[in-house]
C-alpha positions, 0 to 999 in steps of 0.5 A: 462648554468642555466636551469629554473625550467620548463626546468629542469623538462622537461629535467628530463622527468617530464614535457612533451615537450610543456606541462605545469604543469597546464595541468597535474593537469587538467588531474588528476582532470578530472580523479578523477572526472570520478572516483567520477562520476562512484562511485556515479553511482554505489552507486545509482544503489546499493541504487535502488537495495536495494529499489527494494528488500525492496519493494519486501519483503514488498509485499511478507510479506503482501501477506503472511499475508493475507493468514495467517490471512485468515487461522488462523485469528487474531492469525496468528504469525509473524513466520508463516507469515515469513515462508510463505513469504520465509523471516526471522522474522527480514525481517518482522520486518524491514518492520513492526516494530510492529504487528499492522503495519502489520495488518494495511498494510493488511487492507490498501491493501484490502481497495485499492482494494475496492476503485477501486470497488467503483470507478467502481460503481461511473462510472456506469449509474445506481447508485442505482443498483451499490450501491446494487451490492456493498453492496452484494460484501461487504457482500460476502467479509466478510463471510470468512474474519472477521479479516478485520472488526476487524482490521479496528475497532481497528486500524482505526486511524493507519497512514497506514490505516486512509488515505484509510478509508478516501478515501473510505468514500469520495467515498461512500458518493458520491455514496449515493448522486448519488443513491439518485439522481435516486429517488430510495434511501431514500433521508434522508439516511446519510452515517453514518446511512448506516455505522451503518446498515452495520457494525452492521449487519456484527458484529452480523453475525461475532460474531455468526460465520455465514459463510453461504453466503445465510444468509449474502445476506438475511441480506444485502437485508434487508439493501437494502429494508431499503435504498430504497425509 
């Protein structure tokens, strides 16, 4: 008796009784799909871990740069920053290919903090008092941080920095309008005029090497009196 192909395979034990070749192929395909799904999941986990590590390194380097610049000024080296962050120089350069990128990131970090402070000022009931307090905070922050103003002046159009400067500018303009609405601020004072007063005063005091907070406060009071109605 001549056996058909399927029966011949069944006799040889290569096809389960009552089964089909199609069923075997389906199971094989399902197994491959499961393995592929697991591989994709493992790759996703690995990529996410790499992103987490990269973000951690980025934050560590920025924090280290803030400390190094505060201690050594604009001359702080990448070697010093890497050592403070506990990473190699190559890790610093992976996050910040150029020194300017790192300086801009540090300034952007400080501007993020300042943006929050301006938002808090905007939410206060008395915008004039909020404005005055904010000017004094700015002066106090610059007493021992001359690098920030220098970086902003030199790298203001850097892609990491420009959006933060625009955000601060927009909020400060709103604060000025709210302060004018109280009747306590000169109605004709513009944001550009205020910027000249604040930046000019800071530049003179910084160039002089002034670190006495009382002197910075006294000069800030002069700006406040010039802005008062």
